[in-house]
C-alpha positions in Angstrom: -42.3 18.9 28.0 -39.0 18.3 29.9 -38.6 14.6 28.0 -38.7 16.4 24.7 -36.1 19.0 25.4 -34.1 16.3 26.7 -34.9 14.2 23.5 -34.0 17.2 21.2 -30.8 17.9 23.0 -29.8 14.2 22.9 -30.7 14.2 18.9 -28.5 17.5 18.4 -25.8 15.5 20.1 -25.9 12.6 18.5 -25.9 14.9 15.2 -23.1 16.7 16.1 -21.4 13.5 16.8 -22.3 11.8 13.6 -21.1 15.1 11.7 -17.8 15.2 13.4 -17.2 11.4 12.4 -18.5 11.8 8.8 -16.0 15.1 8.7 -13.3 12.8 10.0 -14.0 9.8 7.4 -13.9 12.3 4.7 -10.6 14.1 5.7 -9.2 10.5 6.0 -10.6 9.5 2.9 -8.7 12.7 1.0 -5.5 12.0 2.6 -5.4 8.7 1.4 -6.6 9.5 -1.8 -4.0 12.2 -2.6 -1.2 9.4 -1.3 -2.7 7.1 -4.1 -2.3 9.8 -6.7 0.8 10.3 -5.3 2.1 6.7 -5.8 0.4 6.4 -9.1 2.5 9.7 -10.5 5.6 7.7 -9.4 4.9 4.9 -10.8 3.7 6.6 -14.0 6.9 8.6 -13.8 8.9 5.4 -13.5 7.3 3.9 -16.3 8.3 7.1 -18.5 11.6 6.6 -17.7 11.8 3.0 -18.1 10.5 3.5 -21.9 12.9 6.2 -22.6 15.7 3.7 -21.3 14.4 0.8 -23.4 14.3 3.1 -26.0 17.9 4.3 -25.8 18.8 0.7 -25.6 16.8 -0.4 -28.7 18.6 2.6 -30.7 21.8 1.2 -29.6 21.1 -2.0 -30.6 20.0 -1.2 -33.9 23.0 0.7 -34.2 25.1 -2.5 -33.3 22.8 -4.3 -35.8 23.7 -2.1 -38.5 27.2 -2.3 -37.9 27.4 -5.9 -37.6 25.5 -6.2 -41.1 28.2 -3.8 -42.6 30.7 -5.8 -41.4 28.9 -9.1 -42.5 28.6 -7.6 -46.0 32.4 -6.7 -46.3 33.4 -10.2 -44.9 31.3 -11.5 -48.0 32.7 -9.2 -50.3 36.5 -10.5 -49.0 35.4 -14.2 -49.6 33.7 -13.9 -53.0 37.1 -12.2 -54.2 37.8 -9.0 -56.4 36.8 -11.0 -59.4 33.2 -11.8 -58.0 31.6 -8.6 -59.6 
């Protein structure tokens, strides 16, 4: 009978140790997950900023192209002369 009580006590201790290890594992997994989410959020934010920057540069380039096209059109008109129309 004493051996049975020792066995039950040993199983309870093993159960407590395993439960503690499992809780520690879950806690570490949550911390790691939240860190990964933070990194993903930072990367997403960086991508959004980069897209905004590229859109601004693209708009500036389009405006510059339009100005150059107008300048080219004016130069063509000058080359043709006043009687070309």
